[in-house]
N, C-alpha and C positions, 0 to 999 in steps of 0.2 A: 447561635449554632451551639450544639451540644458537641463538648471536647471529645473527640474518639480516641481513644488510647491504643498506641502501639502495643502489638505484641509484647515487647520486652518490659511494658509498664505494668503488666498484670502479677499479682501475688496470689498465692493459692486462695486466700479469702475472697477474691475478686472471683475466681473461676468456680469456685465450689460453694461457699458461704457457709462452711462448715468448718469445726475444729473437732479434734480427737476422733476422725474417721477416716481409716484407709480409703482411698480412691484410685482406681485402676485408670490410667491415663491415656485418654484417645491420642492420634496424632495432632490433632487442633489443640488440645490441652497440653502437651508437650511443648509446642509450638510455643503457646503463650507464656509459660513457665520454663523455658529453656535455659534462661540466665539464671533463674533460681536453683534449678536443678543443678546444672552445671557447678556452680557456685559451692552447692554441700557435697557434690562428689569429690570435687577439687580439694575442699576442705579434709574429709575424709582420708583421702588418699597422698595428699603432699607429703605426709610423713614418710611413705613408701615410694616417692619420686614420681608420683602422678598416677590415675587409672589409665593402663595402655589403651582403652578405646575410646573413652571419654575425655578430650583433649580440649574442646571447646564448646559454648553453649551450640554452636552449630552442630555437634556431632550427638546430642541430644536427640536430634531430630534426623539427621542423615544417615546415621549407623541403621541400615534395615536390619541387621541382623538381631537388633535388639528390639524386640517385639512386644516384651511385657514389661509395663513400668506401673508401679503401687506406690503412691506417695501421702503424705499427712501431716498436718500443722497441728501441733501439741503443747504450744506456749501462746503467750499474750500478742506477740506480734502477730500480722497477718502473712507472713511470709512460710513457704515450704522447708518443713525442719527435717524431714526424714525421706528417703526415697528408696527404694529396692527396683532393680531393673535386672530381667533375663533374655536368652537367646533361645530360639527353639531348637531342640536338638533332636535327633533319631530317638530319644529317650524320655521326650517331654521338655521342660522348660529348665536349662541350666541356668541358674542364677550366675549372673556375670559381675555384679558388684551391688554397690548400695553409697548411700552420702546421708550426713548427717549434721547438722550445724553445732554440733560439739556439747551441748547442753546433756545435761542427765536424763531429763525427760525425753529427748529424742533419741539418745542410745539408749534405753531401757524399751522404748515402744518401737524401735528398730530390731531388737532382738527378739521382743515378743511376737512381732509381725514374721519375722523369718522363721520363728519355732511354729508360729499357726500354718504357715505355708508350707512349710516341711512335713508337717505331721497329717496335712489333708491327702488320703491315699487317691482321691478322685482327681486331683489335679496334675499329677506326676511332674511335680517340681521338686528339685534336686540341686544340691550344691557340692562342690569340692570345695574344701576351706581348711585353715589351718590358724595357727597359734589361738589368740585369745576368743575370737569368735567361735572357733571348733570349740575349744574348751567349755566355754560358756551353752552352747546349746547341746553340747552331749551333758555335762554336768548338773547344771541349773536346769535346763528345760527337759532333761531326760531323752535327747533323741540319740538312736543307738548308730553307729558307723555300720554301713553296707556291709555285707560279708565279702569276702575274697572273690567268691563266685561270681557276684554282682559287678564287684569294680572291674573284674578283669573282662567281663562283658561290654564295659563303658569304655576303654581305653585300649587301643592296638600297639602300646607300648610296654617294654618292659619295667615291671614293678618290682620293688624290693620290700618285701614285708617286714614291717617292724613291729610294734607290739599293740594290742588294743582296739584293732582295726586302723591303726597308723600305716602309712606306706610313704615311700619316695616313688615317683617315676620319671624315667627319663622323656627330656623334652627334645631331644637331639642336639649335635654340636657339643656334647661334654656337659649339657647342663640338666639339671634335675629341678623336680618341684620341690618345695619346703615340705616338712613332715606333715601331711594332710589326711584326712578322711572324707568320706562321702557320706553324706548325710540327704533324707529326704526320700523319694518314691520313684526312681525313675521307671519308667516303663519298658522293660525286657521285651527283647523279640521272643 
């Protein structure tokens, strides 16, 4: 009798049989790869205290708001090295986060794919980001921050405008976002 793999035994290579090619993940593929995906998201967000939505392998498949998942294997092992995930918003798909295995190849591939997704005007993918990712996407990849008018259409909270498209906005209970920018192509109403 042939050994049947449990979902958690699968690797990116088992599921797709390719390397260096981004793949959009179906629910079934996410189910098979949920441990790998959770591991790389956890790796990327542990220095920040963890990702606020992806807390376990199960949240990769049970968070119904996260409907867009894109992943790749870029190195010699068979495992998922990068993932990008997004939720549907009234303005298109808002990127909610990503994961990587920490390797240089994975980080480079991640930033290139983010730039590709955010540059594609037909897909209405956008992100609100801060820190090094915002800097890299803005300077290295030439993505321009959204205008004040666009940002104000996206958010119903008070916004304090800083410089070069950066802002801080109120989250409630005396909390503010980091110094952030919006990149990409939100579909405006």
